PLY file of the C-alpha trace (Angstrom):
ply
format ascii 1.0
element vertex 408
property float x
property float y
property float z
element edge 407
property int vertex1
property int vertex2
end_header
21.08 35.08 4.21
24.58 36.33 3.57
25.66 33.59 5.98
23.99 30.64 3.69
27.22 29.91 1.59
29.17 29.31 4.33
26.78 27.19 5.65
26.56 25.36 1.85
30.15 24.90 1.71
30.56 22.93 5.40
27.78 20.78 4.13
29.83 19.91 0.57
33.25 19.53 2.94
31.98 15.79 3.23
29.32 15.42 1.02
29.04 11.47 1.24
28.09 12.30 5.31
25.89 14.83 4.42
24.28 12.56 1.81
23.96 9.29 3.73
22.13 11.92 6.88
19.77 13.44 4.38
18.76 9.97 3.36
18.38 8.67 6.61
15.95 11.40 7.82
13.93 10.99 4.05
13.66 7.12 5.01
12.76 7.89 8.55
9.80 10.45 7.51
9.06 8.09 4.43
8.37 5.27 7.15
6.14 7.79 9.50
4.35 9.12 6.72
3.18 5.69 5.03
2.40 4.39 8.86
0.65 7.19 9.69
-1.61 7.06 6.52
-2.28 3.29 6.92
-3.32 3.95 10.14
-6.10 6.43 8.73
-7.31 4.83 6.17
-7.79 1.48 8.96
-9.60 3.23 11.71
-11.60 5.33 8.72
-13.71 2.82 8.96
-14.64 3.02 12.56
-16.61 6.15 11.50
-19.40 4.78 8.82
-20.71 2.92 12.36
-24.70 3.86 12.85
-25.70 4.47 16.38
-28.89 3.10 15.84
-27.20 -0.36 14.54
-26.22 -2.94 16.83
-24.37 -6.42 15.84
-24.85 -9.64 17.98
-21.65 -12.59 17.06
-20.74 -15.35 19.06
-19.77 -14.64 22.77
-15.92 -16.73 22.00
-14.89 -15.32 19.10
-16.55 -13.85 15.38
-15.13 -17.07 14.09
-17.60 -19.04 15.43
-21.25 -18.92 14.27
-24.95 -19.14 15.85
-28.00 -21.38 14.99
-30.49 -19.60 12.83
-33.40 -19.73 15.44
-31.47 -16.69 17.23
-32.99 -14.38 14.54
-36.86 -14.94 15.47
-35.71 -14.69 19.49
-33.91 -11.26 18.68
-36.84 -9.65 16.56
-39.10 -10.19 20.01
-36.82 -7.96 22.30
-38.53 -4.63 22.87
-36.60 -1.71 21.03
-35.66 -4.04 18.15
-37.49 -2.83 14.81
-35.23 -5.42 12.57
-32.84 -8.39 12.19
-30.54 -9.15 9.67
-28.34 -12.55 9.27
-24.94 -12.13 7.63
-21.97 -14.08 7.17
-18.78 -13.50 6.06
-18.20 -15.15 3.08
-14.16 -15.18 2.69
-13.84 -15.37 -1.27
-11.30 -14.85 -3.54
-11.52 -14.88 -7.40
-9.46 -17.61 -8.71
-5.64 -17.21 -9.73
-6.72 -18.55 -12.74
-9.98 -16.48 -14.26
-12.42 -19.40 -14.71
-14.76 -18.36 -17.75
-17.11 -21.51 -17.87
-18.96 -23.63 -15.73
-17.07 -26.89 -17.14
-13.71 -25.18 -15.23
-15.28 -24.86 -12.10
-13.27 -27.80 -10.31
-9.63 -26.45 -11.26
-7.93 -26.00 -8.29
-5.71 -22.89 -8.55
-4.38 -20.98 -5.52
-5.92 -18.00 -3.62
-4.71 -14.90 -5.79
-4.69 -12.88 -2.02
-4.20 -9.62 -4.21
-7.67 -9.71 -5.81
-9.31 -10.37 -1.84
-12.04 -7.76 -1.29
-15.01 -7.85 1.23
-18.07 -10.20 0.27
-20.70 -10.93 2.32
-24.15 -13.15 2.52
-26.83 -11.38 3.19
-31.07 -10.96 3.52
-31.29 -8.29 0.45
-34.35 -6.78 1.20
-34.03 -6.52 5.15
-30.09 -5.60 4.60
-31.17 -2.72 2.35
-33.64 -1.59 4.83
-31.02 -1.49 7.53
-28.37 0.34 5.38
-29.87 3.06 3.57
-26.50 4.44 2.81
-26.53 2.46 0.19
-28.11 4.02 -3.02
-29.22 1.75 -5.82
-31.91 2.56 -9.12
-34.58 0.67 -8.13
-34.40 -1.09 -11.74
-31.39 -2.71 -10.63
-32.66 -3.30 -6.39
-35.63 -5.13 -7.89
-33.08 -7.13 -9.94
-30.84 -8.54 -7.36
-33.62 -9.58 -5.41
-34.99 -11.76 -8.23
-31.44 -13.11 -8.82
-30.35 -15.24 -6.08
-27.02 -15.66 -8.15
-27.28 -11.53 -8.09
-24.41 -9.74 -6.48
-25.08 -5.99 -5.68
-21.01 -4.23 -5.50
-19.92 -1.47 -4.40
-18.80 1.29 -7.28
-15.49 1.77 -6.21
-15.10 -2.16 -6.80
-16.48 -2.28 -10.06
-14.44 0.37 -11.42
-11.43 -1.77 -9.53
-12.34 -4.49 -11.89
-14.07 -2.86 -14.46
-17.30 -4.86 -13.94
-20.48 -3.74 -15.33
-24.12 -5.13 -14.82
-24.71 -8.67 -16.41
-20.64 -9.38 -15.71
-20.01 -13.15 -14.27
-17.43 -13.69 -12.03
-16.50 -16.48 -9.74
-15.85 -16.82 -5.66
-13.86 -19.69 -3.85
-14.00 -19.21 -0.22
-11.45 -20.13 2.36
-13.78 -21.09 5.11
-14.16 -24.65 4.55
-17.99 -25.11 5.22
-18.50 -22.61 2.36
-16.89 -24.58 -0.32
-19.17 -26.16 -2.97
-18.33 -29.85 -4.03
-18.73 -28.56 -7.72
-16.58 -26.00 -7.34
-16.66 -22.10 -6.69
-20.02 -20.09 -6.61
-21.04 -17.94 -9.83
-22.42 -14.47 -9.14
-23.74 -12.25 -11.86
-23.33 -8.28 -11.59
-27.18 -7.28 -10.71
-26.97 -4.01 -9.11
-24.12 -1.34 -8.47
-24.42 0.58 -5.22
-23.18 4.50 -4.66
-23.92 6.87 -1.65
-24.93 10.39 -0.64
-21.58 11.39 0.54
-22.86 14.50 2.18
-25.11 12.46 4.49
-23.23 9.46 4.38
-19.34 10.19 3.66
-17.42 7.09 5.35
-19.31 4.58 3.25
-17.83 1.62 2.02
-17.73 1.18 -1.85
-15.16 -1.75 -2.16
-17.94 -4.07 -0.78
-20.14 -7.09 -2.42
-23.13 -8.19 -1.04
-25.27 -11.75 -2.38
-28.02 -13.80 -1.31
-27.46 -15.73 2.05
-30.21 -18.53 0.35
-27.77 -18.69 -2.60
-24.79 -19.58 0.33
-27.12 -21.82 2.26
-28.72 -24.00 0.13
-25.27 -24.21 -2.27
-23.22 -25.11 1.21
-25.90 -28.38 1.73
-27.93 -26.42 4.37
-25.34 -26.80 6.66
-24.58 -22.83 7.13
-25.19 -20.58 10.42
-25.34 -17.27 11.35
-21.97 -15.59 11.58
-23.51 -12.30 12.94
-26.93 -10.69 13.06
-27.08 -6.59 12.12
-29.54 -5.46 14.25
-31.87 -2.15 13.71
-32.87 -0.15 16.95
-35.58 2.12 17.58
-33.48 4.37 20.07
-29.93 4.77 20.12
-29.72 5.71 24.08
-31.37 2.25 25.08
-29.04 0.40 22.87
-26.78 -0.76 26.36
-30.28 -1.90 27.41
-31.06 -3.76 24.76
-27.53 -5.45 24.24
-27.97 -6.71 27.75
-31.27 -8.22 27.26
-29.99 -9.77 23.81
-27.35 -11.65 25.48
-29.85 -13.00 28.19
-31.77 -14.62 25.81
-29.05 -16.92 25.12
-26.65 -16.63 28.50
-27.35 -20.61 29.13
-27.47 -22.04 25.45
-24.17 -23.13 23.78
-23.97 -20.63 21.78
-23.78 -17.50 24.04
-23.62 -14.10 22.20
-22.35 -10.75 22.18
-24.07 -7.83 21.48
-22.69 -4.51 20.82
-22.72 -1.71 18.80
-21.35 -1.82 15.54
-18.54 1.02 16.28
-17.45 -1.23 18.89
-17.80 -4.19 16.48
-15.70 -2.93 14.17
-13.23 -1.38 16.46
-13.09 -5.30 18.01
-12.65 -6.62 14.68
-9.37 -4.45 14.37
-8.32 -5.45 17.70
-7.96 -9.11 16.42
-4.41 -8.13 14.89
-3.23 -6.51 18.03
-3.12 -2.88 19.20
-2.60 -1.52 15.72
-2.02 1.97 16.41
0.45 0.87 19.18
2.51 -1.07 17.18
2.57 1.42 14.36
3.36 4.15 16.38
5.90 2.38 18.36
7.77 1.61 14.91
7.63 4.90 14.00
8.82 6.27 17.61
11.95 3.74 17.28
12.91 4.95 13.80
12.74 8.55 14.76
15.00 7.97 17.79
17.68 5.78 16.00
18.02 8.61 13.17
18.04 11.17 15.56
21.07 9.63 17.15
22.61 9.36 13.69
21.90 12.49 12.74
23.53 13.66 16.26
26.61 11.99 16.20
27.14 13.10 12.53
26.44 16.86 13.36
29.34 15.97 16.29
31.38 14.49 13.81
31.08 17.83 11.17
31.88 20.12 14.40
34.81 18.43 15.89
37.12 18.44 12.50
35.95 21.85 12.38
37.46 23.39 15.18
40.02 24.82 13.50
37.76 27.06 11.58
35.16 27.81 14.63
38.31 29.22 16.35
39.19 31.54 13.17
36.16 32.85 13.09
35.57 34.01 16.62
39.07 35.38 16.00
37.77 37.35 13.21
34.48 38.74 15.50
31.80 35.89 15.09
29.75 36.34 18.24
28.96 32.79 19.73
25.54 32.98 19.03
26.50 33.62 15.29
28.85 30.51 15.50
25.55 28.50 16.85
23.38 29.46 14.50
25.22 28.80 11.54
25.86 25.29 12.86
21.91 25.28 13.47
21.36 26.32 9.91
23.12 23.52 8.85
21.36 20.74 10.55
18.02 22.88 9.66
19.15 22.45 6.07
20.25 18.84 6.27
16.00 18.21 8.06
14.87 20.36 4.87
16.29 18.43 2.31
15.77 14.94 4.10
12.24 15.72 4.66
11.46 16.95 1.30
12.60 14.12 0.03
10.76 11.61 2.58
7.60 13.18 1.48
7.95 12.39 -1.70
8.56 9.16 -1.07
6.07 8.68 1.06
3.60 9.88 -1.58
4.86 7.49 -3.86
4.72 4.46 -1.39
0.93 5.63 -0.52
0.11 6.15 -4.13
1.21 2.13 -4.47
-0.20 0.92 -1.52
-3.56 0.00 -2.36
-2.15 -2.65 -5.10
0.07 -4.54 -2.48
-1.64 -8.00 -0.78
-3.48 -7.56 2.53
-2.65 -3.97 3.01
-4.40 -3.12 -0.13
-7.75 -4.37 1.07
-7.06 -2.71 4.66
-6.85 0.88 2.84
-8.43 0.77 -0.55
-11.84 1.92 0.92
-10.34 4.86 2.70
-11.78 8.08 0.07
-9.19 10.29 -1.51
-6.44 7.68 -0.22
-2.98 10.24 -0.67
-0.53 11.78 1.35
-2.92 14.50 3.23
-1.74 18.03 4.56
-2.10 17.00 7.80
0.12 14.04 7.60
2.51 15.80 5.47
2.92 18.57 7.76
3.65 16.63 10.56
6.06 14.29 9.04
7.70 17.60 7.84
7.92 19.13 11.39
9.25 15.79 12.48
12.15 16.12 10.36
12.81 19.65 11.37
13.05 18.38 15.10
15.41 15.42 14.42
17.61 18.41 12.69
17.28 20.83 15.32
17.41 18.09 18.30
20.59 16.82 17.20
22.62 20.34 16.08
21.95 21.76 19.15
23.86 20.12 21.59
26.88 20.34 19.09
26.10 23.96 18.21
26.07 24.73 22.34
29.31 23.15 22.22
30.77 25.39 19.80
28.93 28.48 21.55
30.36 27.54 24.75
33.93 26.67 23.69
36.77 29.24 23.82
39.39 29.90 20.88
42.25 28.93 22.85
40.62 25.29 23.96
39.67 24.72 20.53
43.26 25.77 19.01
44.84 23.71 21.55
42.61 20.27 20.60
42.87 20.88 16.70
0 1
1 2
2 3
3 4
4 5
5 6
6 7
7 8
8 9
9 10
10 11
11 12
12 13
13 14
14 15
15 16
16 17
17 18
18 19
19 20
20 21
21 22
22 23
23 24
24 25
25 26
26 27
27 28
28 29
29 30
30 31
31 32
32 33
33 34
34 35
35 36
36 37
37 38
38 39
39 40
40 41
41 42
42 43
43 44
44 45
45 46
46 47
47 48
48 49
49 50
50 51
51 52
52 53
53 54
54 55
55 56
56 57
57 58
58 59
59 60
60 61
61 62
62 63
63 64
64 65
65 66
66 67
67 68
68 69
69 70
70 71
71 72
72 73
73 74
74 75
75 76
76 77
77 78
78 79
79 80
80 81
81 82
82 83
83 84
84 85
85 86
86 87
87 88
88 89
89 90
90 91
91 92
92 93
93 94
94 95
95 96
96 97
97 98
98 99
99 100
100 101
101 102
102 103
103 104
104 105
105 106
106 107
107 108
108 109
109 110
110 111
111 112
112 113
113 114
114 115
115 116
116 117
117 118
118 119
119 120
120 121
121 122
122 123
123 124
124 125
125 126
126 127
127 128
128 129
129 130
130 131
131 132
132 133
133 134
134 135
135 136
136 137
137 138
138 139
139 140
140 141
141 142
142 143
143 144
144 145
145 146
146 147
147 148
148 149
149 150
150 151
151 152
152 153
153 154
154 155
155 156
156 157
157 158
158 159
159 160
160 161
161 162
162 163
163 164
164 165
165 166
166 167
167 168
168 169
169 170
170 171
171 172
172 173
173 174
174 175
175 176
176 177
177 178
178 179
179 180
180 181
181 182
182 183
183 184
184 185
185 186
186 187
187 188
188 189
189 190
190 191
191 192
192 193
193 194
194 195
195 196
196 197
197 198
198 199
199 200
200 201
201 202
202 203
203 204
204 205
205 206
206 207
207 208
208 209
209 210
210 211
211 212
212 213
213 214
214 215
215 216
216 217
217 218
218 219
219 220
220 221
221 222
222 223
223 224
224 225
225 226
226 227
227 228
228 229
229 230
230 231
231 232
232 233
233 234
234 235
235 236
236 237
237 238
238 239
239 240
240 241
241 242
242 243
243 244
244 245
245 246
246 247
247 248
248 249
249 250
250 251
251 252
252 253
253 254
254 255
255 256
256 257
257 258
258 259
259 260
260 261
261 262
262 263
263 264
264 265
265 266
266 267
267 268
268 269
269 270
270 271
271 272
272 273
273 274
274 275
275 276
276 277
277 278
278 279
279 280
280 281
281 282
282 283
283 284
284 285
285 286
286 287
287 288
288 289
289 290
290 291
291 292
292 293
293 294
294 295
295 296
296 297
297 298
298 299
299 300
300 301
301 302
302 303
303 304
304 305
305 306
306 307
307 308
308 309
309 310
310 311
311 312
312 313
313 314
314 315
315 316
316 317
317 318
318 319
319 320
320 321
321 322
322 323
323 324
324 325
325 326
326 327
327 328
328 329
329 330
330 331
331 332
332 333
333 334
334 335
335 336
336 337
337 338
338 339
339 340
340 341
341 342
342 343
343 344
344 345
345 346
346 347
347 348
348 349
349 350
350 351
351 352
352 353
353 354
354 355
355 356
356 357
357 358
358 359
359 360
360 361
361 362
362 363
363 364
364 365
365 366
366 367
367 368
368 369
369 370
370 371
371 372
372 373
373 374
374 375
375 376
376 377
377 378
378 379
379 380
380 381
381 382
382 383
383 384
384 385
385 386
386 387
387 388
388 389
389 390
390 391
391 392
392 393
393 394
394 395
395 396
396 397
397 398
398 399
399 400
400 401
401 402
402 403
403 404
404 405
405 406
406 407
């Protein structure tokens, strides 16, 4: 500790360069923590998959639909106990909130900041297949009875301050799901929670409504987007999937059946290898900041050749001089890492309100800077600082007094 004043004195010698280096490391840690949190939030949904559920979609892409007649044939496959038709509606709240039916023809632009997941399903069969959705019985029955009724997650209700009986309008960005007379009107009839002890990864940011409502409102031109399938034995998932796909192997709309986890992973892969992309960005930024910090430390050591030579002349050992230089680098890393964690925590708090990114991370429970990510980020900052300072410190350790005085 008695050498700490030397370290601070050297850092204050060129405070502008020191501050810029600290800021560079802070930006690196800020990006690292933010990107890792986004990646964890996006991949969190995979953990909610149930091994007893399969998903059948069009073999080419989930964008294409399948005939409704497939449901009856899938129900006849051995090992299948239930099949639920499901369609991604792609509805968004109008940028101009519609309060009356007379305004339904108003052509407002999509407000993507208010987008959330909404699906058209068969209510009774869907709830039987997804026991993680906990709903009071009176609300459940009210949703079953009301074709315009909407079932929403608790977090979604809190987000828009919706309660039972509230009305809202959704307009789909998918052309076949648009009504000629304006957007679909929905009434909140039920709000679902979950048992976090049994189903800790349940998405509470989802809205469900009647498939029949979509079918009738779209002029009966709707087909099935996906089929959610309940099976008796998860160990037979592969064989049951093959059997289902064989049924439609010679049809115009061939199918691909996979486990719920595999389906969710494929949906994530539509945007490319997200983990590779985000980790690649983090590595590139880290390497760049490492080079910048190493150059800064090298410049600082070269400017102080005379001082280092005098210190060695006064009896400071090479190891002590090396330790002082590494201490400077370590202190820069600590300051940069701490500032980066503060910036990262602030940015993560803002993520749910951002367009597109907010939709991906909003369902993540307890969204924030986790201790694991924070610890890893702070470790990266120390690694950058120590790696950048090691070579200049080692050269100072090896340097002879006469050589340093001659070059100064």
